[in-house]
N, C-alpha and C positions, 0 to 999 in steps of 0.2 A: 200261560200256564200260572197256577199260584205256587210260589214259593214255602214250605210247612218247613218252621224252623222246630228244632226236638228242643224240650225241656234241658235247661243245665243242671238240675236238680230233681230228686224224685218228689217235688212237693206236689200234694195230690192223689199221689198214689196212697190208697188207703188201706187195700185188701187184695187178697189175690184170688184171683179167680179161677175156677176149675171147668175146663170147656172138653167136651169127644173129641176124639180124631175118628172118622169114619176107618171102615174096612179099606177105602180106598185114597187114603191120608188126607181127607178133606177137614178142614175146621173151620168156625166162622170167627171172622174176627168183630170183639166188641162193639156194639152199634156206637158207642160215645165214640172211639176212635175213629169208625166210617165215617160219621158225623164230623169230627175234627179234621180228618185228612179230606175232605170232599170226594168221600167215595161212595156217597148212597146211592149211585147207580150203578157201583161197581169199580172196578181199573185195577189196576199194578200195584205192587208192593215191593219194596225189596226184603227179602230173608237172609239173616245169616243163621246158619250152622254153625255154632260155637263149641259143637263136640258136648256140653254138658247142658244142652237147651239149645233153642230154637227161638230167636230173636226179629220181630218184623217191625219192618219201619216204611216210612213212606218213601215211595218211589225217588231216587236220587240220593237218599239219606246215607244207605248201607254201603258205598264206598266210603265216604269219607269217614261215617262212625269207623268202622273195620281201621282205616289209617290212624283213625285218633288211638287206637285201641291197640293195635300191632304195628310193627315198623313191615315192609315188603316181606324182609328177609325170617322176619319172625313166623308171619301168615304162611310164607312157604313151608316152612319149617312144620308147621302144626298141621296143613296138609298133605304133606308127604308118610307123619305120623298117623295119620288116619288111611292111608294107603291100603290097608288090609281088610278096611273096614266093609263087609261083602254089601252093606245097607246103602254106602256112598260109590258103589261101580256103576259105572256111565256108560259100558257097552254090553 
């Protein structure tokens, strides 16, 4: 399996792109990202719901990135704070 490294800067990010989310919640990953992450035939990605936005990263990078952003206790507190959000209900 190929390891994909995340860039350490936002170099190369030149514009904001707008995408449409379908009524079933589907959205396309930009072609450039699919090619860069070797997902031309599809495959898994990690998705982080940050509350104010959603971030998709190559599979296996989400947990590492979240660990870099928040401590375990800070993450647990954020999850508890979202507990009343009906969109996040799991059952």
